[in-house]
C-alpha positions, 0 to 999 in steps of 0.5 A, spaced: 500 500 500 505 504 501 510 504 495 516 507 499 515 502 505 521 498 502 525 503 501 528 504 508 530 497 507 534 498 501 540 500 504 548 498 502 548 494 509 542 491 510 543 485 506 550 483 509 547 484 516 541 480 515 546 474 512 551 475 518 545 474 523 542 468 518 549 465 518 549 465 526 542 462 527 544 457 522 551 455 526 547 454 532 541 451 528 536 456 531 530 460 527 532 467 525 526 470 528 527 466 534 534 468 535 532 476 534 526 476 539 530 472 544 536 477 543 531 483 544 528 480 550 535 479 554 537 487 553 537 490 559 534 496 556 528 493 553 521 493 557 517 488 552 518 485 545 512 486 540 511 480 536 507 481 529 505 474 526 501 473 520 500 466 521 499 461 526 506 458 524 509 464 525 506 465 532 508 459 535 515 460 533 515 467 536 512 464 542 518 459 542 523 464 543 521 465 550 524 458 552 531 459 547 537 460 551 543 464 548 550 463 550 555 468 551 558 466 545 552 467 541 551 473 544 558 476 542 557 474 535 551 477 534 554 483 538 560 483 533 555 484 527 551 490 530 558 493 531 560 492 523 553 494 521 550 498 526 543 501 524 543 498 517 536 500 516 535 507 519 
């Protein structure tokens, strides 16, 4: 409905950042969405995480992120990507 919506995601660092996060999720056999939700949830400054599922499968996956445990190694890898591609979709 809004032709300019996707323009925000068509930035030079978007694809490399997504690929790097996806590689981490694959390395640890995690769903990318679950890893992202858990990472947001464990941030000390975060008071809540809002999910937006359009299918029952997405909703179940999002809810499963509650039980996910990210190790220090996983968190460090995620943080390294953030440092390399900070704010890829401003």
